[in-house]
SETIFI-404232 format. One line per field, with one value per residue (C-alpha): residue number from 0; residue in one letter; chain; x, y, z. Coordinates in steps of 0.5 Angstrom, whole numbers, plus 500, padded with zeros to 3 digits. Layout:
N
seq	(NUM|...)
type	(a|...)
mol	(A|...)
u	(X|...)
v	(Y|...)
w	(Z|...)
//
This chain:
367
seq	(0|1|2|3|4|5|6|7|8|9|10|11|12|13|14|15|16|17|18|19|20|21|22|23|24|25|26|27|28|29|30|31|32|33|34|35|36|37|38|39|40|41|42|43|44|45|46|47|48|49|50|51|52|53|54|55|56|57|58|59|60|61|62|63|64|65|66|67|68|69|70|71|72|73|74|75|76|77|78|79|80|81|82|83|84|85|86|87|88|89|90|91|92|93|94|95|96|97|98|99|100|101|102|103|104|105|106|107|108|109|110|111|112|113|114|115|116|117|118|119|120|121|122|123|124|125|126|127|128|129|130|131|132|133|134|135|136|137|138|139|140|141|142|143|144|145|146|147|148|149|150|151|152|153|154|155|156|157|158|159|160|161|162|163|164|165|166|167|168|169|170|171|172|173|174|175|176|177|178|179|180|181|182|183|184|185|186|187|188|189|190|191|192|193|194|195|196|197|198|199|200|201|202|203|204|205|206|207|208|209|210|211|212|213|214|215|216|217|218|219|220|221|222|223|224|225|226|227|228|229|230|231|232|233|234|235|236|237|238|239|240|241|242|243|244|245|246|247|248|249|250|251|252|253|254|255|256|257|258|259|260|261|262|263|264|265|266|267|268|269|270|271|272|273|274|275|276|277|278|279|280|281|282|283|284|285|286|287|288|289|290|291|292|293|294|295|296|297|298|299|300|301|302|303|304|305|306|307|308|309|310|311|312|313|314|315|316|317|318|319|320|321|322|323|324|325|326|327|328|329|330|331|332|333|334|335|336|337|338|339|340|341|342|343|344|345|346|347|348|349|350|351|352|353|354|355|356|357|358|359|360|361|362|363|364|365|366)
type	(x|x|x|x|x|x|x|x|x|x|x|x|x|x|x|x|x|x|x|x|x|x|x|x|x|x|x|x|x|x|x|x|x|x|x|x|x|x|x|x|x|x|x|x|x|x|x|x|x|x|x|x|x|x|x|x|x|x|x|x|x|x|x|x|x|x|x|x|x|x|x|x|x|x|x|x|x|x|x|x|x|x|x|x|x|x|x|x|x|x|x|x|x|x|x|x|x|x|x|x|x|x|x|x|x|x|x|x|x|x|x|x|x|x|x|x|x|x|x|x|x|x|x|x|x|x|x|x|x|x|x|x|x|x|x|x|x|x|x|x|x|x|x|x|x|x|x|x|x|x|x|x|x|x|x|x|x|x|x|x|x|x|x|x|x|x|x|x|x|x|x|x|x|x|x|x|x|x|x|x|x|x|x|x|x|x|x|x|x|x|x|x|x|x|x|x|x|x|x|x|x|x|x|x|x|x|x|x|x|x|x|x|x|x|x|x|x|x|x|x|x|x|x|x|x|x|x|x|x|x|x|x|x|x|x|x|x|x|x|x|x|x|x|x|x|x|x|x|x|x|x|x|x|x|x|x|x|x|x|x|x|x|x|x|x|x|x|x|x|x|x|x|x|x|x|x|x|x|x|x|x|x|x|x|x|x|x|x|x|x|x|x|x|x|x|x|x|x|x|x|x|x|x|x|x|x|x|x|x|x|x|x|x|x|x|x|x|x|x|x|x|x|x|x|x|x|x|x|x|x|x|x|x|x|x|x|x|x|x|x|x|x|x|x|x|x|x|x|x|x|x|x|x|x|x|x|x|x|x|x|x|x|x|x|x|x|x)
mol	(A|A|A|A|A|A|A|A|A|A|A|A|A|A|A|A|A|A|A|A|A|A|A|A|A|A|A|A|A|A|A|A|A|A|A|A|A|A|A|A|A|A|A|A|A|A|A|A|A|A|A|A|A|A|A|A|A|A|A|A|A|A|A|A|A|A|A|A|A|A|A|A|A|A|A|A|A|A|A|A|A|A|A|A|A|A|A|A|A|A|A|A|A|A|A|A|A|A|A|A|A|A|A|A|A|A|A|A|A|A|A|A|A|A|A|A|A|A|A|A|A|A|A|A|A|A|A|A|A|A|A|A|A|A|A|A|A|A|A|A|A|A|A|A|A|A|A|A|A|A|A|A|A|A|A|A|A|A|A|A|A|A|A|A|A|A|A|A|A|A|A|A|A|A|A|A|A|A|A|A|A|A|A|A|A|A|A|A|A|A|A|A|A|A|A|A|A|A|A|A|A|A|A|A|A|A|A|A|A|A|A|A|A|A|A|A|A|A|A|A|A|A|A|A|A|A|A|A|A|A|A|A|A|A|A|A|A|A|A|A|A|A|A|A|A|A|A|A|A|A|A|A|A|A|A|A|A|A|A|A|A|A|A|A|A|A|A|A|A|A|A|A|A|A|A|A|A|A|A|A|A|A|A|A|A|A|A|A|A|A|A|A|A|A|A|A|A|A|A|A|A|A|A|A|A|A|A|A|A|A|A|A|A|A|A|A|A|A|A|A|A|A|A|A|A|A|A|A|A|A|A|A|A|A|A|A|A|A|A|A|A|A|A|A|A|A|A|A|A|A|A|A|A|A|A|A|A|A|A|A|A|A|A|A|A|A|A)
u	(187|191|195|192|187|187|180|180|176|178|173|167|168|170|176|176|183|185|193|195|198|202|195|191|189|185|181|183|179|182|181|173|173|176|172|166|168|169|162|159|163|161|154|153|158|154|161|161|156|159|164|170|171|178|186|192|198|204|208|214|210|211|205|204|203|198|193|187|182|180|182|177|178|183|183|189|186|179|182|187|182|177|183|182|176|173|172|177|173|166|169|171|165|161|165|166|158|156|161|158|150|152|155|148|144|148|144|150|152|158|162|167|172|173|180|183|182|175|173|170|171|172|165|162|165|163|157|152|155|150|156|161|166|169|174|178|182|176|177|170|169|166|170|169|166|174|176|170|166|160|159|158|159|152|153|145|142|146|147|139|138|142|139|137|142|148|149|148|153|158|157|158|163|167|168|171|168|171|169|165|161|160|157|153|149|149|155|158|154|159|165|170|178|182|187|181|179|184|182|174|176|180|173|169|174|173|165|163|155|156|158|153|153|160|160|155|159|165|161|163|161|164|167|163|162|164|158|154|156|155|148|144|148|148|141|139|144|144|137|136|136|139|146|145|141|145|151|147|145|152|154|147|149|156|158|165|163|159|164|169|163|163|171|170|165|168|174|169|167|160|157|158|156|150|150|150|145|140|143|141|134|134|137|132|126|129|125|131|139|140|136|140|147|143|143|150|153|149|152|159|159|157|162|167|167|166|172|172|173|180|181|180|184|190|190|188|192|197|200|198|198|190|187|183|180|173|169|163|167|162|155|150|154|152|145|139|140|147|145|139|143|149|141|139|138|143|141|138|145|149|146|148|146|147|151|148|149|144|137|133|127|132|129|134|134|133|138)
v	(591|592|589|592|587|580|578|570|564|558|552|556|561|568|571|578|578|585|586|593|590|596|600|594|593|600|601|605|607|602|597|599|599|592|589|591|590|582|582|584|579|573|575|573|568|560|558|563|560|564|569|570|576|576|579|576|576|580|577|577|574|580|579|587|587|581|584|586|585|592|598|603|608|612|618|622|622|624|629|632|633|636|641|643|642|635|632|626|625|625|620|615|616|615|608|606|606|603|597|597|597|591|587|588|586|580|574|570|568|572|569|575|573|579|576|582|590|592|598|604|602|594|595|597|591|585|588|587|579|574|570|574|570|573|570|572|577|581|588|592|599|605|611|616|622|622|625|630|625|620|612|612|606|603|605|608|602|597|601|602|596|592|591|597|603|599|602|609|607|605|611|616|614|610|604|598|591|585|578|575|582|581|574|576|582|579|583|577|571|565|565|560|560|564|557|553|559|557|550|552|556|550|546|551|552|544|544|551|549|547|554|555|548|548|554|552|546|549|555|555|558|565|567|571|578|584|589|584|587|594|593|596|601|603|602|606|612|612|612|619|621|627|629|634|629|623|627|630|622|621|625|624|617|619|611|609|606|613|617|613|614|622|623|619|623|629|628|627|632|636|636|629|626|629|628|620|620|624|618|612|616|617|610|606|610|608|604|601|601|604|610|610|610|616|619|618|620|627|627|626|631|636|634|634|641|643|644|639|633|636|638|631|628|632|631|624|621|626|630|625|630|627|634|636|644|643|648|649|647|644|640|647|651|645|648|645|649|647|639|641|644|638|633|637|633|634|637|631|632|631|625|617|613|605|601|602|595|593|593|599|594|589|587|588|582|583|586)
w	(861|868|872|878|878|874|871|868|868|871|870|869|875|873|878|879|884|887|885|889|895|897|897|900|893|894|888|881|875|872|876|875|868|868|872|870|863|865|869|863|858|863|864|857|857|859|859|866|872|878|880|885|888|892|893|891|896|896|891|896|901|906|911|912|905|904|911|907|902|900|904|899|893|890|895|893|885|888|893|888|883|888|889|881|876|880|873|874|882|878|873|878|883|876|874|881|882|876|879|885|881|876|881|885|880|878|876|877|884|886|892|896|900|905|908|912|911|907|908|904|896|899|902|895|891|897|900|893|892|894|899|903|906|913|917|924|919|917|919|917|917|913|915|910|915|918|912|910|906|907|907|900|895|897|904|904|902|906|913|915|913|919|925|930|930|928|921|924|929|923|919|923|928|923|927|926|927|926|922|928|928|920|920|927|923|916|913|912|910|912|917|915|918|914|914|911|905|900|900|901|894|890|892|888|883|882|883|881|881|888|890|896|898|899|903|907|909|910|914|921|928|929|935|941|937|941|937|941|947|946|942|947|948|940|939|946|945|937|936|933|926|929|931|936|939|939|942|948|949|950|954|959|959|962|961|959|952|952|953|948|942|944|943|937|934|936|931|926|920|923|916|914|920|919|911|914|918|913|907|912|912|903|903|907|902|896|891|889|888|883|886|892|888|884|891|893|886|887|894|892|887|892|898|894|893|900|904|909|903|902|909|912|906|908|915|915|908|906|912|917|923|925|926|921|921|920|916|919|926|930|928|931|925|920|917|915|909|908|908|904|899|899|898|891|886|880|873|869|864|870|874|875|870|870|865|858|858|863|861|863|865|869|876|882|887|894|898)
//
């Protein structure tokens, strides 16, 4: 057991409480292990009727350390491994994706309170939940193209299933959206003010079987979604699955919003912009979530061996100069053959598989 995440049973609710406030609760392999172990144990425990996922505030009450649900995965671990033999990075991805899949197929209701920053690994931890509660403090993003990665942890499944071309926009630009946006487009199932969240949690803990009804009774109408103001532009200018065509559309439009998006895309890894767009096409066609995660594991194993990931982490996370030297440097230099190689299936003995405790004929619930 690790103190980085607390797992306990409270009056019939299995609680998963992230506890790395100084890292905005970024996931480590030990945390994923602990979450998987708890979920598997609760799955066959009749005393557990539901699961609640949230984060603990900083022990000293520092608001700067209480600003996030989960900012992602342990990027430093992955990058350090990628500089060498990639073994630890691959182990982490394999473990984390098993957690994502277990959450997705879980047959007991799960509620995730995404109050604060929810990015990368935090998205993978929360979007599979049946209920996802956003607040005015929610900041949602899949920013991976900015570090030469790709929107993993299920992004290939969830993003293409968002309305219109919102998924393609989020995947390529890494744009941040708020709680109102999340509620409006279905990333969140409920919107509740942060000042009422603890009372709602207490009610669920007092009446575990009433989880869904309690959330419905306490839902609030979200504020105006600024994302909706840009929806027509997103659908029109990000309509193509071809990165060069998106850039051409933005440049041809020339409006303030389009110019801003073009500038944002210019800072991202050209290679992983193209990977993300194809990932969403492939993910939309997958028959189930497990197939998507197997694809994403293959992508992860390929991407970390290419130069952009280590360089992106150097520029954004380690050195913080925000001046990555991408290789290839332009979209035109990223060939179809390069993308095909990244998407090539892994050998059978290296492929991702769900947790062995899950029955092979387990029926997945709808997304």
